[in-house]
C-alpha positions in Angstrom: 77.2 141.5 94.6 78.4 141.9 91.1 81.9 142.7 92.4 82.0 139.4 94.2 81.2 137.4 91.1 83.7 139.5 89.1 86.3 138.6 91.7 85.5 135.0 91.4 85.5 134.9 87.6 89.1 136.8 87.8 90.4 134.1 90.1 89.1 131.1 88.1 90.3 132.7 84.9 93.7 133.4 86.4 94.0 129.8 87.7 92.9 128.0 84.6 95.3 130.1 82.5 98.2 128.7 84.2 96.7 125.3 84.9 96.0 124.4 81.2 99.1 126.0 79.6 101.0 123.5 77.4 103.7 121.5 79.0 106.9 120.5 77.1 108.2 116.9 77.5 111.1 118.2 79.6 108.6 119.9 82.0 106.6 116.8 82.2 109.5 114.7 83.2 110.9 117.3 85.6 111.8 115.1 88.5 111.6 117.7 91.4 109.8 120.6 89.9 107.7 121.2 93.1 110.6 121.1 95.6 113.6 121.9 93.6 116.6 123.3 95.4 114.4 125.2 97.8 112.0 122.6 99.6 110.2 125.1 101.8 108.0 128.1 100.9 106.0 130.9 102.6 103.0 132.5 101.1 100.6 135.3 101.9 97.1 135.2 100.3 93.9 137.1 100.1 90.7 135.2 99.4 87.1 136.0 98.8 84.9 133.7 101.0 81.4 132.7 101.0 79.7 131.3 104.1 76.5 129.3 102.9 74.7 128.7 106.1 74.6 132.4 106.7 74.5 133.6 103.1 77.4 136.1 103.8 80.5 137.2 101.9 83.8 138.6 102.9 87.5 138.3 102.9 90.1 136.0 104.4 93.8 136.9 104.7 96.2 134.0 105.2 99.7 133.0 105.6 101.0 129.6 104.9 104.3 127.7 105.5 105.0 124.3 103.6 107.8 121.9 103.2 108.4 119.1 100.8 109.1 115.7 102.2 110.1 114.3 98.8 109.6 115.4 95.2 105.8 115.6 95.4 104.5 115.2 98.9 104.5 118.2 101.1 103.2 119.2 104.6 102.2 122.6 105.8 100.6 125.1 108.2 98.0 127.5 107.4 96.8 130.6 109.4 94.0 132.9 108.5 91.9 135.7 109.6 88.4 135.8 108.1 85.8 138.6 108.2 82.3 138.3 106.6 79.0 140.2 106.8 75.4 140.3 105.5 73.5 143.5 105.5 69.7 143.5 105.7 68.3 146.4 103.7 64.9 146.2 105.3 66.3 146.4 108.9 69.0 148.7 107.9 71.6 146.5 110.0 74.1 143.9 109.6 72.1 140.7 110.5 75.3 138.6 110.3 79.0 139.6 111.2 81.6 136.8 111.3 85.2 137.0 112.5 87.0 133.7 112.2 90.6 132.9 113.5 91.5 129.8 111.6 94.4 127.5 111.6 94.9 124.3 109.5 97.4 121.5 109.0 97.6 120.4 105.3 99.1 117.5 103.3 99.6 118.1 99.6 100.5 116.0 96.6 101.6 117.6 93.3 99.6 115.8 90.7 101.4 117.9 87.9 104.8 119.4 88.0 106.6 121.7 85.5 109.8 123.7 85.5 107.8 126.8 86.1 104.2 125.6 87.1 102.8 123.0 89.5 99.3 121.9 90.4 98.4 120.1 93.7 95.6 118.6 95.6 95.6 118.7 99.5 93.5 118.3 102.5 93.8 118.3 106.4 92.3 118.9 109.8 91.2 122.5 110.5 90.4 124.6 113.8 88.6 127.9 114.1 87.6 130.3 116.9 84.6 132.3 115.6 82.9 135.4 117.0 79.6 136.2 115.4 76.8 138.7 115.7 73.7 136.9 114.5 70.1 137.8 114.2 69.1 134.2 113.9 71.3 132.2 116.4 69.2 129.1 117.0 69.3 129.5 120.8 73.1 130.2 121.0 75.2 132.7 122.5 74.4 135.9 124.5 71.2 138.0 123.6 71.8 141.7 123.0 68.7 143.4 121.7 67.8 142.1 118.2 71.0 140.2 117.8 73.1 137.5 119.6 76.8 137.4 120.3 78.4 134.0 119.8 81.9 133.1 120.8 82.9 129.5 120.3 85.4 127.2 118.6 84.9 124.5 116.0 87.0 121.6 114.6 86.6 120.1 111.2 88.4 119.4 107.9 89.2 121.0 104.7 90.3 120.2 101.1 91.9 122.4 98.3 93.2 122.6 94.8 96.2 125.1 94.1 98.4 126.0 91.4 101.8 127.9 91.6 104.3 129.3 89.1 107.6 130.6 89.5 108.4 134.5 89.3 111.7 136.1 89.4 114.5 134.0 91.2 112.8 132.4 94.2 109.3 134.0 94.1 106.0 132.0 93.7 102.5 133.1 92.9 99.2 131.3 92.2 95.7 130.6 93.1 93.7 128.3 95.4 90.1 127.2 96.0 89.5 125.7 99.4 86.4 124.2 101.1 86.1 124.1 105.0 83.6 122.0 106.8 83.2 122.0 110.7 81.1 119.9 113.0 79.2 123.2 114.0 78.7 126.4 112.3 78.8 127.4 108.7 81.0 125.8 106.0 83.2 128.1 104.2 84.2 128.3 100.5 87.4 130.2 99.7 88.6 131.3 96.4 91.9 133.4 96.4 95.4 134.4 95.1 98.6 134.2 96.9 102.3 135.3 96.5 105.5 134.1 98.4 108.9 132.8 98.1 110.9 129.6 98.3 113.9 128.9 100.5 
């Protein structure tokens, strides 16, 4: 559990360091800092996730593609694979095991742009297919001994805050905090880092 909190603290510190760095007047008036000459970007990320309904933690690996429609507005596609578990010390078994296949469409707006750093807010619809092993399923799924297997799909929405900074020639790296909420099943809080390139 301590390692989870340490990872969260590291992500927040990393994001805040670049979010609140001083901007020069030139950077603040940079007309197309987000898009630049390369309006599209591809990113790969790793995220710590917390599933509040099941009180379980894990990791999500994601890939995203985004494209600027103007100087600040962008649209994108995000695909992810999430794995989370909760171990019961008394029963000596994993009472919760989650595997989510996630897909989201996102619209984002750069609220702050600089020559090397940008900060954006975004939201959009989200879809997931979840496969769960649950010891407290509330009359769902297929019973197998003391646990129940659940396979179903959910639709919902998500929102995020994200910052990027330029590295090398066309590289980009940054952090993202996302919250996913679905009509059924547990919400997901995600905090992570990503790296990619613009083209």
